[in-house]
C-alpha positions as CSV (number, residue, x, y, z in Angstrom):
1,X,110.2,93.6,84.8
2,X,110.0,93.1,88.6
3,X,110.7,95.8,90.9
4,X,110.3,94.0,94.3
5,X,114.0,93.3,94.6
6,X,115.2,96.7,92.7
7,X,118.7,96.5,94.0
8,X,119.1,93.1,93.0
9,X,117.6,93.9,89.5
10,X,119.8,96.6,89.1
11,X,122.8,94.3,89.1
12,X,121.4,92.2,86.3
13,X,124.0,93.7,83.5
14,X,127.6,94.1,83.5
15,X,128.8,97.3,85.0
16,X,130.6,99.2,81.9
17,X,127.9,98.3,79.5
18,X,125.3,100.1,77.7
19,X,122.9,97.2,78.7
20,X,123.0,98.3,82.5
21,X,122.4,101.7,81.5
22,X,119.1,101.1,79.7
23,X,117.9,98.9,82.4
24,X,118.9,101.0,85.2
25,X,116.7,104.1,83.7
26,X,113.9,101.9,83.0
27,X,114.0,100.7,86.9
28,X,114.8,104.1,88.7
29,X,113.0,106.5,86.0
30,X,110.2,104.5,84.4
31,X,107.8,107.5,83.9
32,X,110.4,109.7,82.8
33,X,110.6,110.6,78.9
34,X,113.7,109.0,77.4
35,X,112.5,109.8,73.6
36,X,110.4,112.2,71.9
37,X,110.2,112.4,68.1
38,X,107.1,114.0,66.3
39,X,103.9,113.0,68.1
40,X,105.7,110.0,69.9
41,X,106.7,110.2,73.5
42,X,108.5,107.1,75.1
43,X,109.3,106.6,78.6
44,X,112.7,104.8,79.8
45,X,110.4,101.9,80.8
46,X,108.6,101.8,77.2
47,X,112.3,102.2,75.6
48,X,113.5,99.3,77.6
49,X,110.4,97.1,76.4
50,X,110.7,98.0,72.9
51,X,114.5,97.0,72.7
52,X,113.7,93.7,74.6
53,X,111.1,92.8,72.0
54,X,113.4,93.7,69.2
55,X,115.9,91.4,70.7
56,X,113.4,88.7,70.9
57,X,112.4,89.1,67.5
58,X,116.0,89.0,66.2
59,X,116.9,86.1,68.1
60,X,114.0,84.1,66.9
61,X,115.1,85.1,63.3
62,X,118.5,83.4,64.3
63,X,120.5,86.5,64.4
64,X,123.2,85.7,67.0
65,X,125.3,87.9,69.4
66,X,128.1,89.4,67.4
67,X,126.1,89.7,64.2
68,X,126.2,92.9,62.2
69,X,122.8,94.4,62.0
70,X,122.9,97.3,59.4
71,X,120.3,100.5,59.6
72,X,119.7,102.7,56.5
73,X,117.4,105.6,57.7
74,X,116.9,109.0,58.6
75,X,116.6,110.2,62.0
76,X,113.4,108.3,63.8
77,X,112.6,106.7,67.1
78,X,113.0,103.2,65.4
79,X,116.7,104.1,65.0
80,X,117.1,104.2,68.9
81,X,115.4,100.8,69.1
82,X,118.1,99.1,67.0
83,X,120.9,101.0,68.9
84,X,119.3,99.7,72.0
85,X,119.1,96.0,70.7
86,X,122.6,96.3,69.8
87,X,123.3,97.5,73.3
88,X,121.7,94.9,75.2
89,X,121.5,91.9,72.7
90,X,125.2,91.8,72.0
91,X,124.7,92.8,68.0
92,X,127.0,95.1,66.2
93,X,125.0,98.2,64.7
94,X,126.1,99.3,61.5
95,X,124.5,102.8,60.7
96,X,124.8,103.9,56.9
97,X,124.4,107.1,55.4
98,X,121.2,107.4,53.3
99,X,122.5,110.2,51.0
100,X,125.4,107.8,49.7
101,X,125.2,106.5,46.1
102,X,124.0,103.3,45.2
103,X,127.4,101.9,44.7
104,X,128.9,103.4,47.8
105,X,125.9,101.8,49.8
106,X,126.6,98.5,48.3
107,X,130.1,98.9,49.1
108,X,129.6,99.6,52.7
109,X,126.8,97.0,53.3
110,X,129.1,94.2,51.9
111,X,132.0,95.6,53.7
112,X,130.2,95.6,57.1
113,X,129.0,91.7,56.6
114,X,125.6,92.8,58.0
115,X,123.1,90.0,58.0
116,X,120.1,92.2,58.7
117,X,118.9,95.6,57.5
118,X,116.7,98.1,59.1
119,X,115.1,100.4,56.5
120,X,113.4,103.9,56.3
121,X,110.3,103.2,54.2
122,X,111.5,105.9,51.7
123,X,114.6,104.1,51.0
124,X,113.1,100.8,50.3
125,X,113.1,101.2,46.4
126,X,116.9,102.1,46.7
127,X,117.4,98.7,48.5
128,X,115.5,96.9,46.3
129,X,117.4,97.8,43.3
130,X,120.6,96.6,45.1
131,X,119.1,93.3,46.7
132,X,121.0,91.2,44.0
133,X,124.4,92.6,45.1
134,X,123.9,92.5,48.6
135,X,124.6,88.3,49.2
136,X,125.3,88.5,52.9
137,X,121.8,90.3,53.6
138,X,119.1,87.5,55.0
139,X,116.5,89.9,56.5
140,X,115.2,93.2,55.6
141,X,113.2,95.0,58.2
142,X,111.2,98.1,57.4
143,X,110.7,100.9,60.0
144,X,107.1,101.6,58.4
145,X,104.3,99.2,57.9
146,X,104.4,95.9,56.0
147,X,106.5,96.0,52.7
148,X,107.0,93.2,50.1
149,X,109.5,90.7,51.2
150,X,110.2,92.3,54.5
151,X,109.6,92.1,57.9
152,X,107.9,95.3,59.7
153,X,109.5,96.9,62.8
154,X,106.4,97.6,64.4
155,X,105.1,94.2,63.9
156,X,107.9,92.7,65.5
157,X,107.6,94.9,68.6
158,X,103.9,93.9,68.8
159,X,104.1,90.0,68.5
160,X,107.4,89.5,70.6
161,X,107.6,89.3,74.4
162,X,109.1,92.5,76.4
163,X,110.8,90.4,79.1
164,X,114.7,90.7,79.6
165,X,116.5,88.7,77.3
166,X,118.9,86.0,78.2
167,X,121.8,87.6,76.6
168,X,125.2,88.1,78.6
169,X,126.9,91.4,77.4
170,X,130.3,92.3,78.5
171,X,132.0,95.7,78.3
172,X,134.7,94.5,75.8
173,X,132.2,93.2,73.4
174,X,131.7,95.1,70.1
175,X,128.6,96.9,69.3
176,X,129.1,99.6,67.0
177,X,130.6,100.4,63.6
178,X,130.8,104.1,62.4
179,X,132.1,105.0,59.1
180,X,134.5,107.8,58.1
181,X,133.0,110.2,56.1
182,X,135.0,109.4,53.0
183,X,135.8,112.9,52.1
184,X,139.7,111.8,51.5
185,X,139.0,108.5,50.4
186,X,136.8,105.2,50.6
187,X,135.0,105.1,54.0
188,X,136.2,102.8,56.6
189,X,134.6,101.4,59.8
190,X,135.7,102.5,63.1
191,X,134.6,99.7,65.6
192,X,133.8,100.2,69.2
193,X,133.0,98.3,72.1
194,X,130.8,99.1,75.1
195,X,133.8,100.3,77.2
196,X,135.3,102.7,75.2
197,X,131.9,104.2,74.0
198,X,130.6,104.5,77.5
199,X,133.9,106.3,78.6
200,X,133.2,108.8,75.9
201,X,129.6,109.5,77.0
202,X,130.7,110.0,80.5
203,X,133.6,112.5,79.7
204,X,130.8,114.5,77.6
205,X,128.3,114.1,80.4
206,X,130.7,115.4,82.8
207,X,132.5,118.3,80.4
208,X,129.0,119.5,79.4
209,X,127.3,119.4,82.8
210,X,124.3,117.4,81.6
211,X,122.0,116.6,84.3
212,X,118.7,115.0,85.0
213,X,115.8,116.6,83.3
214,X,118.2,118.2,80.4
215,X,116.4,118.1,76.9
216,X,118.6,118.0,73.9
217,X,117.6,118.4,70.3
218,X,118.8,116.1,68.1
219,X,119.7,117.9,65.1
220,X,122.4,115.8,63.7
221,X,121.9,112.4,62.0
222,X,122.1,109.1,64.3
223,X,124.4,107.6,61.4
224,X,127.1,110.1,62.2
225,X,129.3,110.0,65.1
226,X,128.7,113.7,66.1
227,X,124.9,112.9,66.5
228,X,125.1,109.7,68.0
229,X,127.7,110.5,70.8
230,X,125.7,113.5,71.9
231,X,122.5,111.5,72.6
232,X,123.8,109.0,75.2
233,X,125.1,111.7,77.8
234,X,121.6,112.6,78.1
235,X,120.3,109.1,78.2
236,X,123.0,108.2,80.9
237,X,121.9,110.8,83.3
238,X,118.1,110.4,82.8
239,X,117.5,113.3,80.4
240,X,115.4,113.4,77.3
241,X,116.3,113.3,73.7
242,X,113.9,115.1,71.0
243,X,114.8,113.5,67.9
244,X,114.4,115.8,64.8
245,X,113.3,113.6,61.9
246,X,113.9,115.7,58.9
247,X,116.1,114.9,56.4
248,X,118.0,117.9,55.8
249,X,118.3,120.9,58.5
250,X,115.4,123.0,58.8
251,X,116.0,125.9,61.1
252,X,112.3,126.6,61.6
253,X,111.3,123.1,62.8
254,X,114.4,123.4,65.3
255,X,113.6,126.6,66.7
256,X,110.0,125.8,67.2
257,X,111.0,122.3,69.0
258,X,113.5,124.2,71.2
259,X,110.3,126.5,72.2
260,X,107.6,123.8,72.5
261,X,109.9,121.1,74.3
262,X,111.5,123.9,76.3
263,X,115.0,122.3,75.4
264,X,118.2,123.0,77.3
265,X,120.8,121.7,74.6
266,X,121.3,121.7,70.6
267,X,124.3,120.5,68.8
268,X,124.8,122.3,65.6
269,X,127.6,122.5,62.8
270,X,128.9,126.0,61.6
271,X,126.6,126.0,58.6
272,X,123.3,125.2,60.5
273,X,124.2,128.3,63.0
274,X,124.7,130.5,60.2
275,X,121.3,129.3,58.8
276,X,119.9,130.1,62.4
277,X,121.3,133.4,62.6
278,X,120.1,134.2,59.3
279,X,116.7,134.2,60.3
280,X,114.6,137.4,60.4
281,X,112.2,136.1,62.7
282,X,114.6,134.4,65.2
283,X,113.4,137.0,68.0
284,X,109.8,135.8,67.5
285,X,110.9,132.4,69.3
286,X,111.0,131.5,72.9
287,X,114.7,130.1,73.2
288,X,115.4,131.1,76.9
289,X,115.4,127.2,78.0
290,X,118.6,127.0,76.1
291,X,121.5,126.4,78.5
292,X,123.9,125.1,75.8
293,X,124.7,125.2,72.3
294,X,127.7,122.9,71.3
295,X,129.1,122.9,68.0
296,X,131.5,120.3,66.3
297,X,132.1,118.5,63.2
298,X,133.8,121.1,61.4
299,X,135.8,124.2,62.1
300,X,133.7,127.2,63.5
301,X,134.6,130.5,61.7
302,X,135.4,133.1,64.4
303,X,133.2,135.6,63.0
304,X,130.3,133.5,62.8
305,X,130.7,132.5,66.4
306,X,131.3,136.1,67.6
307,X,127.6,136.7,66.0
308,X,126.4,133.8,67.6
309,X,127.8,135.0,71.2
310,X,126.3,138.3,70.6
311,X,122.7,136.8,70.1
312,X,122.6,133.9,72.5
313,X,125.0,134.9,74.9
314,X,128.0,132.8,76.6
315,X,125.9,129.3,76.3
316,X,128.2,128.0,73.3
317,X,130.7,125.2,73.9
318,X,132.9,123.1,71.2
319,X,134.1,119.7,71.0
320,X,136.9,118.2,68.7
321,X,137.4,115.0,67.7
322,X,136.8,112.4,64.7
323,X,135.2,109.4,63.8
324,X,138.2,107.4,65.0
325,X,138.7,109.2,68.5
326,X,135.6,108.2,70.1
327,X,135.0,111.3,69.4
328,X,136.0,113.5,72.1
329,X,139.8,114.8,71.8
330,X,139.3,118.5,73.2
331,X,136.9,120.8,74.4
332,X,136.4,124.5,74.8
333,X,134.0,124.9,77.4
334,X,131.4,127.7,77.9
335,X,133.8,129.9,80.2
336,X,136.4,129.9,77.5
337,X,134.0,131.7,75.3
338,X,133.2,134.5,77.7
339,X,135.9,136.7,76.0
340,X,133.9,139.1,73.8
341,X,134.9,142.1,76.1
342,X,138.4,141.2,76.5
343,X,141.3,142.5,74.4
344,X,142.0,141.0,70.8
345,X,144.7,138.5,71.7
346,X,142.6,137.2,74.6
347,X,139.5,136.4,72.1
348,X,142.1,134.3,70.2
349,X,140.9,131.4,72.2
350,X,137.8,131.4,70.1
351,X,139.7,130.1,67.2
352,X,141.1,127.0,69.2
353,X,139.4,123.9,69.8
354,X,140.2,123.9,73.5
355,X,142.4,121.9,75.8
356,X,142.5,118.1,76.0
357,X,139.3,116.7,77.2
358,X,139.6,114.5,80.7
359,X,141.0,111.1,80.2
360,X,142.6,112.2,76.9
361,X,146.4,112.9,76.1
362,X,147.0,114.9,73.2
363,X,150.5,115.9,71.4
364,X,151.9,117.5,68.3
365,X,154.2,115.8,66.5
366,X,156.6,116.2,63.5
367,X,157.2,113.6,60.6
368,X,159.4,111.8,62.6
369,X,157.1,111.6,65.8
370,X,159.0,114.1,67.7
371,X,157.1,116.2,69.8
372,X,157.1,120.0,68.5
373,X,157.3,123.5,70.5
374,X,154.5,125.4,71.3
375,X,153.3,127.6,68.3
376,X,154.8,124.8,65.9
377,X,152.6,123.2,63.3
378,X,152.8,119.4,63.5
379,X,150.1,116.4,63.2
380,X,147.8,116.2,66.1
381,X,147.8,112.5,67.9
382,X,145.8,111.4,70.9
383,X,145.5,108.7,73.3
384,X,142.5,107.7,75.3
385,X,140.1,104.9,76.6
386,X,137.4,106.2,74.1
387,X,139.6,105.7,70.7
388,X,138.2,103.0,68.6
389,X,139.3,99.2,69.0
390,X,140.2,99.0,65.0
391,X,139.2,99.8,61.7
392,X,136.5,97.0,60.7
393,X,138.1,94.3,58.7
394,X,141.3,96.6,57.8
395,X,144.2,95.7,59.8
396,X,146.8,97.3,57.5
397,X,144.8,100.9,57.9
398,X,144.5,100.2,61.4
399,X,148.5,99.7,62.0
400,X,148.7,103.1,60.0
401,X,146.6,105.2,62.2
402,X,147.1,103.5,65.7
403,X,150.7,103.6,66.4
404,X,152.0,102.4,70.0
405,X,148.5,103.6,71.4
406,X,148.3,106.9,69.9
407,X,145.9,107.6,67.1
408,X,147.3,109.8,64.5
409,X,144.3,111.9,63.2
410,X,145.9,113.7,59.9
411,X,145.0,117.2,61.4
412,X,147.5,119.7,61.6
413,X,147.9,122.1,64.4
414,X,149.7,123.9,67.2
415,X,149.2,124.4,70.7
416,X,150.0,127.4,73.0
417,X,151.7,127.5,76.4
418,X,148.5,126.9,78.3
419,X,147.5,123.9,76.2
420,X,144.9,125.1,73.6
421,X,145.1,123.5,70.5
422,X,144.8,125.2,67.3
423,X,143.8,123.2,64.2
424,X,145.1,124.7,60.7
425,X,144.2,122.1,58.4
426,X,143.7,118.3,57.5
427,X,147.1,117.0,56.1
428,X,145.5,116.4,52.8
429,X,144.2,119.8,52.9
430,X,147.4,121.9,53.0
431,X,148.1,123.7,49.9
432,X,151.8,123.7,48.7
433,X,152.0,126.8,46.2
434,X,155.2,128.1,45.1
435,X,157.0,126.0,47.7
436,X,155.2,127.9,50.6
437,X,152.7,125.9,52.8
438,X,149.3,127.4,53.1
439,X,146.5,126.4,55.4
440,X,143.1,126.6,53.9
441,X,141.8,127.2,57.5
442,X,143.4,130.4,57.9
443,X,142.5,131.7,54.4
444,X,138.6,130.8,55.1
445,X,138.5,132.6,58.6
446,X,139.8,135.7,56.9
447,X,137.1,135.3,54.2
448,X,134.4,134.9,56.7
449,X,135.3,138.4,57.9
450,X,133.8,139.8,54.6
451,X,130.3,141.0,55.2
452,X,129.3,139.9,51.7
453,X,130.4,136.3,52.3
454,X,127.9,133.6,53.5
455,X,130.0,130.4,53.0
456,X,133.4,129.7,51.5
457,X,136.0,126.8,50.9
458,X,139.6,127.2,50.2
459,X,141.6,124.4,48.1
460,X,144.3,123.7,46.2
461,X,144.0,123.0,42.6
462,X,146.6,122.4,39.8
463,X,148.7,125.4,38.3
464,X,151.3,125.4,35.4
465,X,153.2,128.2,37.4
466,X,152.6,127.4,41.2
467,X,152.1,123.6,40.9
468,X,149.1,124.5,43.0
469,X,147.1,127.8,43.7
470,X,145.0,128.9,46.4
471,X,141.4,129.0,45.1
472,X,138.3,130.2,47.2
473,X,134.8,128.8,46.3
474,X,132.5,131.7,47.7
475,X,128.8,131.3,48.4
476,X,127.3,134.9,48.8
477,X,124.7,136.4,51.2
478,X,121.3,137.3,49.6
479,X,121.6,140.4,47.4
480,X,125.2,140.8,48.0
481,X,127.7,141.7,45.2
482,X,131.4,141.3,45.1
483,X,134.0,140.8,42.4
484,X,136.7,138.4,42.5
485,X,139.2,141.2,42.8
486,X,137.4,142.4,45.6
487,X,138.0,139.2,47.6
488,X,141.5,138.9,46.5
489,X,142.4,142.5,47.7
490,X,140.6,141.7,51.0
491,X,142.6,138.8,51.9
492,X,145.7,140.6,50.8
493,X,144.6,143.5,53.4
494,X,145.0,140.6,56.3
495,X,147.2,137.9,54.8
496,X,150.9,137.8,53.1
497,X,150.2,137.8,49.4
498,X,150.9,134.2,48.5
499,X,148.2,133.1,51.1
500,X,145.6,134.9,49.2
501,X,143.4,133.2,46.6
502,X,144.7,133.6,43.1
503,X,141.3,132.6,41.8
504,X,137.7,132.9,43.1
505,X,134.6,131.1,42.0
506,X,131.3,131.9,42.8
507,X,128.5,129.4,43.4
508,X,124.9,129.5,44.8
509,X,125.8,127.1,47.6
510,X,128.3,124.6,48.5
511,X,128.7,120.9,48.7
512,X,128.0,119.3,52.0
513,X,127.6,115.9,53.6
514,X,124.4,115.1,55.8
515,X,126.3,116.7,59.0
516,X,126.9,120.0,57.0
517,X,130.4,119.6,56.5
518,X,131.7,121.3,53.2
519,X,133.0,118.5,51.0
520,X,136.2,119.7,49.7
521,X,136.8,116.6,47.9
522,X,133.9,117.3,45.5
523,X,135.3,120.9,44.9
524,X,138.8,119.6,44.2
525,X,137.4,116.8,42.0
526,X,136.3,119.5,39.5
527,X,140.3,120.5,38.8
528,X,141.7,117.1,38.7
529,X,143.9,116.8,35.8
530,X,143.8,113.0,35.7
531,X,140.2,112.3,34.9
């Protein structure tokens, strides 16, 4: 890298691409930390060099611009390398969830058409057991040391040059496939190009108020759009991302990292906030550097949010979106959370997902696509430059959700006269019992008010009388006791009787995906009558 003609060098890559951002940071902030992971500390210049070496290594192995390169790994520094190589080298990164079953991984890897797969050392046995079922994969690259019949990521970086690659990347080039969680069916790949992903990155950076020098603790996984989309706003402005490499959320490790790294930012999901607030030693950690706690990925119980606000203060903000939306659709900023000392009617905003984000149009429509009045439940649809290009290799499914430029989210909600949006349920989660519509979110919010309940999921299950009945699956707090009748009676104190659960199931813990989202699909599967 030459800095003699630095301004000329800054124009090497096309504006509107992540290649431009990576190179810009390497030129302007060469010695500033870009990523921290365990004992590894990588500057922007070092990250650029690692990315360049990986691009040269892939190109020498006949991987071409537009080829899909898969990643099957837990969070690690090498993960960022592969994303960077896709950004600058013109490849398409395809991250896979390592918690998936072997058959699910087989399906997704083949569906992605990846010809190269980067692998966490721990997951090598899983991949080896699938090799004969993955005919399109030509290269296997281990993130660890040498492994049988695999290349080594570390050796590729060490043996290939780090000069700028001769690759032309454009803002409309695809570079990322994110997969829907599959909570309601077979996962689908949401395809993004540079322009759309960078648009979302800028929106988030602006709305969160991210500045150079800010330090973000990456808790969510890289393979989830919620984790990925929170990394790059900090990278964009020259901030640092501290990657947490644990497979599952470890509140002690996260609190220690905030203290040690003097972190300013953290993104979590509700179950993770609950885990942090439950720590008896929470006050023993110095968390004074935190400026923002961002929550997303699943609805936040209002009572849990109030607990967080009482302990951390008004540093919370929220984002609503989904894999297909970029993800940003709406946001509830920190200022909107400063209502604990206000009348209850003003505190209602805490149960909303905010107002439409900058550059995003949002509507709520009925089944005929007509806009509904405020306070009327309908489907939330969104339009922005951040929305996915399409579902990868699924044109029919793309046409079902992208209609006249509007993304149909499948989320049911309503809005008030100030434009605040309130989600009530997924279309497929709405319960129809005795001819009445019941929104599971409404029932869950009431149940979270019960002092004995730690986590809860409300689903509709088959019933001979009601067709569907409201069923609550409850995990209690440590040493708490409560009966089914107690839970039902508590709900009836706050809800119409038909909305209260007719049955309650007590469990030690609820099934969750790696992002901490409760998997209602698994709960409902226990009650299917067509098994």
